[in-house]
SETIKOL-637043 format. One line per field, with one value per residue: residue number from 0; z, x, y of N, C-alpha, C in turn; residue in one letter. Coordinates in steps of 0.02 Angstrom, whole numbers, plus 50000, padded with zeros to 5 digits. Each point is the difference from the previous one (the first is absolute). Layout:
REM SETIKOL-637043
i <- (NUM/...)
n_zz <- (Z/...)
n_xx <- (X/...)
n_yy <- (Y/...)
ca_zz <- (Z/...)
ca_xx <- (X/...)
ca_yy <- (Y/...)
c_zz <- (Z/...)
c_xx <- (X/...)
c_yy <- (Y/...)
aa <- (A/...)
This chain:
REM SETIKOL-637043
i <- (0/1/2/3/4/5/6/7/8/9/10/11/12/13/14/15/16/17/18/19/20/21/22/23/24/25/26/27/28/29/30/31/32/33/34/35/36/37/38/39/40/41/42/43/44/45/46/47/48/49/50/51/52/53/54/55/56/57/58/59/60/61/62/63/64/65/66/67/68/69/70/71/72/73/74/75/76/77/78/79/80/81/82/83/84/85/86/87/88/89/90/91/92/93/94/95/96/97/98/99/100/101/102/103/104/105/106/107/108/109/110/111/112/113/114/115/116/117/118/119/120/121/122/123/124/125/126/127/128/129/130/131/132/133/134/135/136/137/138/139/140/141/142/143/144/145/146/147/148/149/150/151/152/153/154/155/156/157/158/159/160/161/162/163/164/165/166/167/168/169/170/171/172/173/174/175/176/177/178/179/180/181/182/183/184/185/186/187/188/189/190/191/192/193/194/195/196/197/198/199/200/201/202/203/204/205/206/207/208/209/210/211/212/213/214/215/216/217/218/219/220/221/222/223/224/225/226/227/228/229/230/231/232/233/234/235/236/237/238/239/240/241/242/243/244/245/246/247/248/249/250/251/252/253/254/255/256/257/258/259/260/261/262/263/264/265/266/267/268/269/270/271/272/273/274/275/276/277/278/279/280/281/282/283/284/285/286/287/288/289/290/291/292/293/294/295/296/297/298/299/300/301/302/303/304/305/306/307/308/309/310/311/312/313/314/315/316/317/318/319/320/321/322/323/324/325/326/327/328/329/330/331/332/333/334/335/336/337/338/339/340/341/342/343/344/345/346/347/348/349/350/351/352/353/354/355/356/357/358/359/360/361/362/363/364/365/366/367/368/369/370/371/372/373/374/375)
n_zz <- (48499/49959/50050/50017/49919/49970/50053/49988/49951/50024/50029/49933/49974/50035/49980/49913/50004/50049/49961/49967/50054/50023/49896/50028/50056/49960/49957/49921/50037/50023/49926/50026/49981/50083/49991/50025/49929/49966/50020/49999/49948/49981/50027/49984/49925/50017/50059/49992/49967/49945/50034/49995/49955/49991/50034/49969/49956/50014/50018/49964/49994/50042/49984/49961/49990/49962/49956/49965/50022/50021/49929/49976/50060/49951/50011/49993/50034/50078/49969/49969/50075/50017/49953/50008/50079/49988/49938/50051/50053/49979/49983/50097/50017/49947/50062/50064/49962/49968/50039/49965/49964/50002/49995/49950/50001/50007/50030/50042/50001/50006/50038/50035/49998/49990/50009/50033/49964/49967/49995/50060/50008/50053/49978/50036/50045/50044/49943/49988/50035/50009/49937/50010/50045/49967/49933/50008/49920/49971/49952/50006/50052/49990/50076/49938/49978/50051/49994/49944/49980/49941/50013/50013/49940/49999/50037/49978/49923/50009/50023/50061/50020/50027/50034/49916/49968/49945/49941/49999/50064/49980/49965/50057/50013/49958/50066/49946/49973/50020/50039/50003/50017/50032/50031/49993/50003/50049/50015/49995/50044/50061/49984/50010/50064/50017/49976/50026/50047/49976/50007/50059/50026/50021/50047/50050/50016/50044/50003/49969/50058/50041/49949/50026/50044/49945/50047/49985/50033/50060/49957/49969/49963/49967/50007/50010/49939/49997/50049/49965/49947/49991/50027/49966/49951/49991/49997/49944/49963/49993/49999/49985/49966/49973/49986/50027/49957/49955/50009/49924/50026/50046/50045/49980/49912/49981/49969/50010/50045/49951/49979/49955/50015/50047/50019/49956/50028/49990/49984/50042/49966/49999/50058/50020/49959/50027/50026/49979/49971/50035/50033/49990/50012/50048/50017/49974/50036/50068/49959/50040/49894/49941/50057/49962/49963/50048/49972/50028/50063/50003/49942/50055/50035/49988/49994/50064/49973/50054/49925/50018/50009/49969/49971/50014/50002/49962/49981/50019/49978/49956/50043/50012/49955/49984/50024/50022/49957/50011/50030/50054/49981/50078/49980/50043/50004/49954/50023/50019/49954/49964/50052/50000/49989/50067/50034/50005/50036/50055/49994/49980/50024/50044/49982/50000/50053/49972/49959/50036/50076/49963/49987/50014/50047/50015/49985/50048/50033/50037/50014/50023/50015/50022/50070/50006/50056/49955/49954/49934)
n_xx <- (49924/50049/50058/49958/49993/50068/50016/49951/50037/50050/49978/49980/50060/50021/49949/50024/50039/49991/49955/50041/50062/49952/50006/50091/49962/49986/50055/49998/50037/50019/49971/50020/49940/50038/49968/49991/49956/50053/50047/49955/49987/50058/50030/49955/49985/50062/50024/49975/49939/50025/50049/49982/49954/50047/50006/49962/50032/50068/49997/49974/50059/50026/49971/50017/50065/50015/49933/50030/50072/49940/49940/50071/50012/50017/50041/49949/49961/50039/50017/49955/49982/50021/49961/49932/50018/50039/49939/49949/50043/50025/49938/50014/50038/49974/49949/50036/50038/49938/50055/49966/49952/49959/50076/50023/49926/50038/50057/50016/50054/50030/50061/49961/49939/49953/50055/49983/49950/50074/50042/49984/50077/50010/49966/49944/50013/50048/50014/50037/50049/50043/49999/50021/50039/50034/50014/50052/49985/50027/50006/49965/50034/50036/49958/49960/50025/50057/49953/50001/49976/50030/50027/49936/49985/50066/49996/49964/50022/50061/50008/50035/49927/50024/50056/49984/49968/49944/50031/49977/50059/50013/49982/50037/50037/50038/50004/50052/49988/49937/50048/50047/49940/49953/50044/49998/49943/50033/50033/49973/49958/50047/50026/49945/49983/50077/49998/49905/49993/50048/49989/49940/50032/50052/49937/49968/50013/50029/49994/49956/49991/50030/49962/49943/50028/50034/49973/50058/49995/50020/49933/50044/49946/50033/50017/49922/50014/50041/49948/49918/50016/50023/49957/49975/50030/50013/49921/49939/50029/50038/49938/49942/49999/50037/50012/49911/49970/50053/49961/50015/49918/50033/49986/49949/50038/50005/49947/50011/49963/50051/49991/49989/49951/50033/49927/50037/50076/49980/49958/50094/49999/49946/49954/50085/50025/49927/50035/50066/49987/49954/50053/50025/49973/49986/50065/49986/49951/50032/49971/49953/49949/50057/50046/49961/50048/50014/49974/50058/49989/50001/49929/49986/50018/49979/49957/50019/50007/49974/50017/50056/49975/49951/50036/50018/49945/50002/50071/49993/49955/50042/50046/49935/49972/50057/50018/49931/49984/50050/49956/49989/49939/50007/49992/49952/50004/50002/49950/49978/50005/49997/50014/50070/49960/49957/50045/50012/49922/49981/50046/49993/49967/50040/50045/49921/49996/50073/49998/49956/50016/50056/50038/49946/49998/50071/50002/49957/50052/49995/49959/50057/49934/50053/49999/50059/49988/49976/50042/49945)
n_yy <- (53101/49990/50058/50034/49994/50016/50052/50049/49987/50005/50038/50019/49972/50041/50043/49996/49997/50019/50015/49977/50012/50049/49993/49996/50031/50011/49995/49963/50014/49932/50024/49937/50002/49956/49942/50017/49999/49973/50020/50045/49976/50014/50037/50027/49987/49996/50081/50046/50019/49943/50047/50023/49986/49980/50045/50024/49952/49984/50047/49991/49966/50077/50046/49975/49980/50055/50005/49968/50044/50061/49966/49995/50017/49969/49957/49966/50021/49990/49946/49970/50038/49972/49949/50014/50011/49963/49977/50026/49997/49950/50007/50041/49958/49994/50010/50002/49988/49977/50049/50009/50057/49943/49966/50059/49991/49957/50071/49976/49945/50089/49973/49969/50068/49979/49974/50059/49964/50002/50044/50022/49992/49980/49948/50068/49940/50046/50017/49942/49993/50058/49986/49934/50020/50066/49973/50030/49979/50043/49951/50049/49983/50055/50012/49997/50022/50006/49980/49994/50007/50001/50052/50045/49983/49999/50040/50037/49985/50037/50063/50021/49998/50037/49933/50016/49958/50027/49991/49951/49987/50037/49939/49980/50008/50054/50017/50034/49934/50037/50042/49929/49968/50063/50024/49920/49997/50062/49949/49930/50042/50044/49943/49953/50037/50017/49934/49957/50066/49971/49912/50008/50022/49930/49974/50053/50035/49988/49945/50017/50002/49928/49958/50003/49988/50018/50038/50029/50052/50039/50029/49997/49984/50056/50055/49994/49964/50050/50035/49977/49989/50055/50042/49974/50031/50072/50022/49992/50004/50043/50050/50005/49976/50049/50075/50013/49922/49990/50031/50021/49976/49958/50044/49980/49979/49921/49977/49917/50042/50036/49917/50011/50007/50042/49987/50006/49993/49940/50060/50020/49912/49980/50029/50008/49908/49994/50051/49980/49945/50038/50021/49929/49967/50050/49988/49944/50022/49981/49964/50011/49992/50051/50046/50010/50051/50058/50061/50001/50005/49928/50002/50005/49937/49944/50005/50064/49911/49972/49929/50035/50077/49981/49973/50070/50017/49941/50006/50042/49980/49949/50066/50057/49991/50000/50054/49998/49976/50060/50040/49999/49946/49969/50063/50008/49938/50015/50044/49953/49954/50046/50057/49957/49958/50011/50027/49954/49971/50026/49993/49932/50005/49999/49946/49976/50042/50020/49921/49975/50021/49987/49951/49962/50027/50031/49919/49976/50058/49955/50044/49987/49948/49962/50009/49995/49954/49960/50059/49965)
ca_zz <- (49992/49972/50043/50039/49957/50024/50080/49986/49950/50034/50055/49980/49987/50076/50035/49965/50004/50068/49990/49940/50038/50053/49987/49991/50043/49997/49930/49985/49932/49971/49977/49964/49946/49998/50009/50066/49977/49983/50063/50050/49972/50037/50086/50039/49976/49994/50036/50065/50010/50007/50071/50057/49965/50028/50050/50012/49985/50051/50038/49984/50023/50047/50035/49999/50054/50098/50031/50015/50057/50032/50015/50038/50020/49981/49967/49904/49958/50005/49937/49952/49991/49989/49941/49958/50011/49973/49915/49990/50005/49932/49952/50030/49978/49932/49981/50058/49970/49971/50038/49937/49992/50028/50059/50036/50025/50063/50069/50013/50033/49954/49957/49966/49947/49988/50037/50062/50003/49990/50033/50051/50050/50028/50040/50073/50011/50042/49971/49989/50096/50014/49977/49999/50074/50005/49948/49984/49945/49917/49955/49958/50059/49998/50033/49990/49934/50022/50019/49972/49921/49997/50080/50017/49998/50027/50068/50020/49978/49991/50055/50055/50047/50060/50024/49961/49992/49941/49954/49987/50069/49984/49963/50007/50065/50033/50023/49941/49958/49959/49978/49940/49950/49982/49957/49922/49965/49982/49955/49933/49970/49988/49935/49928/49968/49979/49932/49961/49985/49970/49933/49945/49988/49923/49926/49975/49998/50009/49917/49951/50043/49983/49947/49952/50042/49947/49982/50018/50048/50055/50016/49932/50045/49972/50071/50057/49988/49999/50076/50043/49965/50047/50054/50019/50008/50072/50077/50022/49971/50024/50052/50035/49983/50018/50034/50078/50062/49990/50052/49955/49995/50064/50038/50090/50002/49961/49997/49964/50005/49940/49937/49953/50025/50051/50055/49951/49965/49957/49930/49971/49936/49967/49977/49977/49931/49969/49997/49951/49941/49983/49980/49931/49970/49969/49965/49926/49951/49983/50059/50048/49994/49955/49971/49923/50004/49915/50026/50056/50026/49954/49976/49985/50005/49925/49946/50003/49984/50034/50012/50035/50061/50016/50010/50074/50023/49990/50021/50070/50027/49983/50041/50066/50021/50013/50072/50024/49966/50067/50042/50067/49998/50052/49995/50053/49991/49954/50031/50073/49991/49952/49964/49960/49942/49968/49979/49951/49932/50008/49949/49920/49987/50015/49919/49959/50009/49985/49925/49987/50005/49979/49918/49976/50014/49968/49926/49992/50035/50049/50064/50064/50035/50075/50041/50011/50068/50040/50015/49945)
ca_xx <- (49907/50033/50015/49943/49973/50053/49959/49935/49997/50044/49933/49946/50039/50022/49951/49954/50036/49971/49936/50011/50020/49953/49940/50029/49987/49935/49989/50016/50063/50048/49991/50049/49992/49963/49942/49983/49933/49996/50024/49928/49959/50024/50020/49946/49964/50054/50024/49971/49934/50015/50032/49937/49952/50025/50016/49925/49982/50046/49967/49917/49993/50032/49921/49953/50030/49975/49959/50013/50036/49957/49960/50023/50066/50037/50054/50028/49975/50065/50059/49989/50009/50091/50021/49978/50028/50069/50010/50006/50059/50046/49959/49995/50071/49997/49969/50029/50047/49960/49940/49969/49929/49955/50032/50021/49962/49933/50014/50071/50038/50015/50037/49990/49945/49991/50055/49961/49951/50016/50071/50047/50020/49962/49930/50008/49943/49964/49931/49928/49984/49965/49927/49945/49972/49954/49965/50005/50052/49989/50064/50000/50033/50077/50023/49987/50042/50052/49950/49957/50007/50009/50013/49959/49960/50060/49963/49926/50008/50064/49995/49971/49981/50027/49947/50004/50034/49990/49957/49928/49964/49993/49936/49959/50016/50021/49933/49972/49984/49951/50031/50042/49937/49977/50051/50021/49946/49986/50050/49970/49956/50037/50053/49959/49965/50044/50007/49946/50020/50075/49993/49956/50015/50034/49988/49946/50056/50058/50035/50020/50022/50089/50039/49998/50030/50053/50048/50044/50003/49970/49933/49967/50000/50048/50033/49972/50028/50063/50030/49998/50051/50075/49979/49975/50070/50062/49964/49980/50040/50050/50039/49956/50005/50068/50040/49981/50031/50089/50034/50030/49974/49986/50058/49979/50013/49932/49928/50002/49953/49967/50007/49921/49971/50027/49974/49992/50065/50020/49978/50013/50075/49936/49983/50031/50019/49946/50015/50044/49963/49970/50037/50035/49925/49973/50056/49997/49918/49983/49908/49997/49942/50002/50070/50005/50026/49979/50043/50003/50092/50063/49993/50025/50101/50016/49956/50052/50071/50020/50011/50046/49967/49960/50033/50028/49968/49964/50023/49976/49953/50001/50064/49960/49958/50064/50003/49927/50004/50056/49974/49952/49945/49984/50061/50025/50048/50065/50044/50028/50045/50030/49997/50037/49979/49940/50021/50035/49965/49983/50053/49969/49929/50011/50036/49981/49991/50059/49979/49927/49972/50048/49995/49935/49963/50031/49987/49922/49959/49982/50004/49988/49962/50005/50049/50071/50026/50040/50067/50057)
ca_yy <- (49966/49943/49933/49959/49956/49918/49964/49986/49973/49946/49996/49925/49966/49952/49984/49946/49928/49971/49963/49963/49955/49986/49968/49945/49950/50018/49989/49961/50067/49969/49930/49948/49954/49931/49990/49996/49956/49914/49980/50014/49964/49926/50009/50002/49953/49938/49989/50016/49973/49938/49993/50008/49959/49940/49999/49988/49925/49977/50032/49959/49922/49975/50018/49929/49964/50019/49982/49945/49976/50018/49958/49950/50027/49934/49999/49985/50057/50053/49993/50039/50084/50009/49983/50064/50051/49998/49996/50072/50041/49990/50063/50034/50033/50014/50084/50032/50042/50061/50063/50037/50014/50004/49980/50061/50027/49945/50023/50005/50087/50004/49971/49932/49985/49916/49952/50011/49962/49934/49972/50038/49942/49957/50016/50007/49947/50026/50036/49962/49946/50038/50010/49955/50004/50054/50018/50075/50021/50011/49978/50048/50035/49994/49945/49914/49995/49931/49954/49988/49962/49900/49988/49985/49927/49960/49994/49962/49927/49963/50020/49953/50064/49971/49951/49955/49933/49988/50070/49986/50038/50099/50009/49954/49990/50067/50062/50027/49980/50025/50078/49996/49981/50070/50007/49978/50018/50058/50030/49980/50037/50043/49969/50005/50073/50034/49980/50014/50062/50010/49981/50034/50060/50000/49966/50047/50073/50009/49956/50050/50055/49995/49986/50088/50036/49999/50081/49976/50018/49965/49966/49961/49905/49936/50022/49971/49914/49963/50050/49927/49951/50002/49982/49947/49956/49993/49988/49952/49926/50005/50014/49949/49937/49977/50038/49998/49954/49993/50062/50046/50088/50029/49984/49934/49922/49976/50013/49963/50006/50046/50008/49994/49919/49969/49941/49956/50051/49955/50013/50085/49993/49970/50071/50036/50011/50027/50081/50027/49996/50052/50044/49988/50017/50081/50057/49979/49993/49925/49973/49963/49928/49931/49989/50051/50058/50050/50057/50010/50043/49968/50010/50084/50005/49986/50075/50039/49980/49969/49940/49967/50015/49961/49958/49985/49992/49928/49981/50009/49992/49942/49961/49995/49936/49939/50001/49985/49936/49935/50006/49956/50016/50049/50068/49993/49946/50015/50046/49970/49948/50009/50052/50040/49961/50059/50068/49990/50002/50056/50044/50006/50022/50084/50011/50017/50059/50053/50016/50026/50094/50065/49998/49974/50057/50048/50016/50018/50047/50006/50060/49956/50021/49969/50028/49929/50042/49929/49983/49979)
c_zz <- (49979/50063/50039/49956/50029/50057/49985/49971/50040/50063/49980/49962/50066/50040/49965/50031/50066/50005/49953/50053/50057/49992/49995/50040/49979/49911/49969/49954/49984/49951/49970/49942/50024/50007/50081/50036/50015/50078/50053/49990/50019/50073/50014/49975/50016/50059/50076/49993/50014/50081/50051/49984/50047/50066/50047/50004/50061/50075/50006/50017/50061/50049/49998/50043/50106/50012/50010/50051/50045/50045/50028/50009/50015/50002/49935/49968/50014/49953/49948/49990/50009/49936/49966/50005/49953/49950/50015/50014/49944/49949/50002/49953/49940/49998/50045/49955/49974/50028/49961/50012/50079/50065/50057/50023/50049/50057/50015/50025/49930/49937/49993/49984/50008/50017/50083/50009/49989/50021/50029/50045/50036/50036/50082/50018/50060/49991/49974/50068/50008/49954/50006/50090/50002/49962/49984/49972/49938/49976/49939/50025/49988/50064/49991/49918/50011/50043/49952/49900/50021/50075/50052/50012/49995/50062/50026/49988/50031/50106/50058/50052/50084/50053/49980/49985/49916/49975/50000/50067/49989/49988/50036/50099/50038/50037/49952/49953/49943/49980/49965/49912/49960/49988/49940/49969/49967/49955/49929/49956/49960/49938/49944/49986/49977/49946/49935/49972/49953/49935/49961/49969/49919/49937/49981/49953/49994/49944/49951/50027/49988/49933/49958/50032/49991/50048/50056/50073/50071/50022/49919/50020/50001/50055/50069/50008/50018/50037/50066/49984/50053/50075/50034/50005/50063/50061/50027/49979/50033/50096/50072/49992/50036/50054/50066/50044/49998/50060/49974/50038/50079/50044/50062/49973/49951/50028/49986/49996/49972/49955/49969/50021/50064/50020/49924/49954/49965/49928/49994/49962/49952/49962/49977/49934/49971/49988/49962/49957/49989/49974/49944/49933/49983/49973/49932/49981/49991/50016/50032/50037/49959/49986/49939/50051/49945/50046/50076/50001/49969/49926/49967/50026/49930/49952/50023/49992/50072/50032/50058/50083/49999/49999/50061/50054/50015/50035/50083/50020/50007/50054/50062/49993/49991/50080/50037/49987/50055/50061/50040/49950/50044/50033/50069/50043/49964/50046/50078/49973/49960/49965/49942/49920/49981/49990/49911/49917/49991/49971/49953/49995/50002/49927/49952/50004/49977/49932/50000/50012/50000/49916/49971/50014/49931/49914/49969/50016/50041/50089/50068/50044/50074/50031/50006/50049/50047/50003/49933/49957)
c_xx <- (50029/49998/49942/49952/50029/49973/49944/49994/50023/49936/49962/50023/49997/49921/49948/50081/49987/49950/49989/50016/49949/49956/49994/49947/49910/49960/50029/50054/50051/49967/50065/49972/49946/49926/49974/49925/49998/50038/49955/49957/50008/50000/49904/49958/50030/50011/49966/49934/50000/50016/49937/49948/50035/50006/49913/49960/50021/49934/49943/50022/50037/49929/49952/50031/49978/49947/49991/49994/49972/49968/50011/50091/50027/50093/50027/49949/50030/50051/49951/49989/50071/50030/49990/50017/50073/49995/49968/50052/50032/49967/50015/50085/49974/49984/50008/50024/49947/49935/49990/49948/49961/50031/50029/49957/49918/50024/50079/50061/50023/50055/49973/49938/49970/50021/49976/49974/50009/50054/50053/50014/50062/49938/50008/49963/49963/49921/49944/49967/49936/49926/49973/49976/49956/49923/49979/50060/49980/50044/50000/50064/50063/50034/50003/50027/50038/49930/49949/50033/50060/50071/49984/49965/50059/50008/49940/50003/50045/50020/49985/50000/50021/49930/49966/50069/50028/49975/49919/49950/49975/49920/49939/49999/50009/49931/49991/49988/49964/50013/50040/49984/50023/50070/50025/49949/50000/50093/50016/49952/50025/50048/49957/49964/50039/50050/49964/50018/50044/49964/49931/50039/50040/49963/49945/50049/50068/50047/50013/50013/50066/50037/49987/50073/50067/50061/50072/50012/49963/49951/49986/50018/50083/50062/49966/50001/50057/50043/49979/50028/50066/49981/49985/50075/50033/49981/49949/50051/50085/50015/49943/50011/50081/50040/50003/50008/50053/50023/50028/49994/49987/50095/50007/50003/49932/49944/49953/49894/49957/50008/49923/49973/50008/49974/49981/50050/50036/49974/49992/50061/49946/50003/50045/49993/49941/49991/50037/49965/49949/50055/50027/49932/49981/50067/50019/49936/49955/49914/49991/49980/50043/50089/50021/50027/49979/50041/49996/50075/50044/50014/50006/50067/50021/50007/50053/50078/50028/49992/50024/49975/49945/50028/50051/49935/49964/50057/50024/49937/49993/50046/49972/49962/50039/50010/49951/50005/50064/49980/49954/49922/49987/50040/50012/50039/50063/50030/50026/50050/50059/49978/50036/49992/49939/50044/50051/49951/49970/50065/49992/49949/50018/50023/49967/49955/50010/49967/49931/49993/50060/49999/49954/49951/50017/49986/49934/49992/49944/49987/49970/49949/49995/50061/50034/50034/50059/50060/50033/50027)
c_yy <- (49925/49949/49994/49963/49941/49953/49961/49913/49930/49977/49949/49964/49948/49971/49952/49948/49974/50000/49965/49924/49987/49934/49919/49921/50003/49973/49982/50060/49968/49951/49967/49967/49960/50005/49988/49996/49938/49990/49996/49959/49910/49979/50008/49929/49917/49968/50034/49983/49932/49954/50047/49964/49921/50015/50022/49950/49971/50033/49980/49926/49986/50012/49948/49955/50040/49986/49907/49963/50040/49954/49919/49996/49935/50035/50001/50059/50074/50000/49998/50087/50003/50013/50047/50064/50001/50024/50085/50029/50011/50035/50033/50049/50028/50076/50004/50090/50069/50017/50037/50002/49991/49956/50044/50044/49959/49997/49940/50066/50013/49975/49927/49981/49927/49978/50003/49946/49924/49967/50030/49941/50018/50023/49992/49969/50040/50041/49957/49964/50084/50032/49946/49981/50040/50021/50056/50023/50030/50002/50076/50064/49974/49939/49931/49998/49929/49961/49984/49944/49940/49999/49962/49941/49971/49977/49950/49926/49950/50006/49961/50069/49992/49979/49934/49945/49989/50064/49977/50040/50051/49967/49944/49995/50067/50024/50045/49974/50020/50059/49989/49974/50064/50019/49982/50039/50062/50012/49978/50044/50054/50013/49998/50074/50019/49985/50025/50084/50007/49987/50037/50077/50008/49965/50065/50027/50013/49978/50056/50086/50011/49999/50099/50044/49981/50049/49949/50033/49979/49950/49953/49921/49956/50017/49977/49927/50002/50014/49927/49947/50019/49992/49920/49939/50014/50004/49933/49920/50018/50001/49962/49925/49967/50036/50001/49969/49976/50066/50062/50083/49988/49971/49944/49939/50010/49994/49971/49991/50029/49984/49986/49925/49964/49949/49944/50003/49951/50017/50066/50029/49992/50073/50046/50000/50012/50060/49987/49978/50047/50060/49992/50019/50055/50014/49940/50008/49917/50001/49981/49944/49951/50001/50052/50036/50062/50075/50029/50049/49980/50034/50095/50055/49968/50065/50014/49996/49989/49934/49985/49978/49948/49922/49976/50008/49970/49958/49997/49982/49927/49971/50006/49935/49942/50009/50005/49932/49928/50025/49949/50030/50059/50051/50005/49948/50025/50060/50000/49949/50045/50076/50030/49979/50048/50059/49991/50009/50075/50068/49988/50023/50090/50039/50023/50078/50033/50002/50017/50063/50011/49999/49997/50075/50048/49986/50015/50052/49992/50020/49945/50057/49985/50014/49931/50044/49905/50003/49970/50052)
aa <- (M/F/K/K/A/L/I/F/L/T/I/I/I/V/A/I/A/C/S/S/S/D/D/S/T/G/S/N/N/T/D/D/G/F/D/R/T/A/L/L/T/N/V/A/D/N/I/I/I/P/A/F/Q/D/L/Q/S/K/L/S/A/L/D/T/A/K/E/D/F/L/N/D/K/S/T/T/N/L/E/T/L/S/D/T/W/L/E/A/Y/K/V/W/Q/H/V/Q/M/F/N/I/G/E/A/D/N/V/G/G/S/E/E/R/G/F/V/S/F/F/N/I/Y/P/V/T/V/A/D/I/E/N/G/T/S/S/E/D/Y/D/L/N/T/S/D/Y/F/D/A/Q/G/F/P/A/L/D/Y/L/I/H/G/V/A/T/G/D/A/L/P/L/D/K/F/T/T/N/S/D/F/N/E/Y/S/A/Y/L/T/D/V/M/A/Q/M/I/T/K/N/N/A/I/V/N/N/W/E/S/S/Y/R/N/T/F/I/A/N/T/D/S/G/L/N/G/S/F/N/M/L/A/N/D/F/L/F/F/Y/E/K/G/F/R/A/E/K/F/G/I/P/T/G/V/F/S/N/G/G/T/L/P/E/K/V/E/A/Y/Y/K/S/D/V/S/K/E/L/A/L/E/A/L/T/A/I/E/D/V/F/N/G/V/S/Y/T/N/N/T/S/A/T/S/I/N/T/Y/L/E/F/L/G/N/E/A/L/V/A/D/I/N/N/Q/F/A/A/V/R/N/A/I/N/G/L/N/S/N/F/S/Q/Q/V/I/D/N/N/I/Q/M/N/A/A/Y/D/I/I/Q/A/A/V/P/K/L/K/V/D/M/A/Q/S/L/N/I/V/I/D/F/N/D/S/D/G/D)
């Protein structure tokens, strides 16, 4: 009888232990004493919301420039449209990582979320051409995720269509000039609609939901934020801006046509540096609007006694910036002229991945929620 009771007691203890372990992905079971509320408040109020609001303002200015151009299709107005496109594209670098809340609910692919409507590149020109010639396209379908957003505007503003001599010809002498104008208008409307929905959601309700969710598990706001941060560094920044064009992930050599902003690729370096600033600011809790800093990932690491890791990560970011500054402003030309140097920059960027995805993630008990399939 005593033996049966002992066995029964052992089963209960094991069951309780397993139940406690299973809770690790959904509740605040590891109370380390850190004030996650302060971190989430700073990131929401001083980084995420102001950046999305600025994108809203920049997209409005871009839409105005678009209307001015369509009303007077001059080279001067096209250049103004290009300038406002670049200003909005730079702000985009500061919001792309935040695939949280409404950004994750507006549609798009499962992995990329709202990015599907803003920055899937390289753009598929054939889809734009087919859409304009047939006037049959739906920007909300997956077939057109790579034919809209900033890359589509890049082609429309800077690219030369088949049979044309200049970018302007698409809107003036091309047989489908009216359809190109309509496509330009639809792309802009899509971007504004999606971003407005995200801004409105943050301002009306999601801010409070995000800050209140201090759970340490997989569905806690900090874990979601950290995963988006890591995903952007590894995929959106390292792989897409550098690794793919330089040929790291392909067996067929370099791919200079796959740089960001290919048709205006003399700004690809500028966009990459802007993205790096966004990464550094989130890590160090730097305000989007006034350059002051408050509680963020670095503070959390320091609270846990990992000051050396914080310094190591920031030093690596500095090395990344130095490497990028040494590249051609045109990444496509850089790959063509000196891909060895582009590869060297990639290697320096890659060196931060284990510091972030292993050392930082383990220190903060982050549960990685995205697949790693590119062999790093």
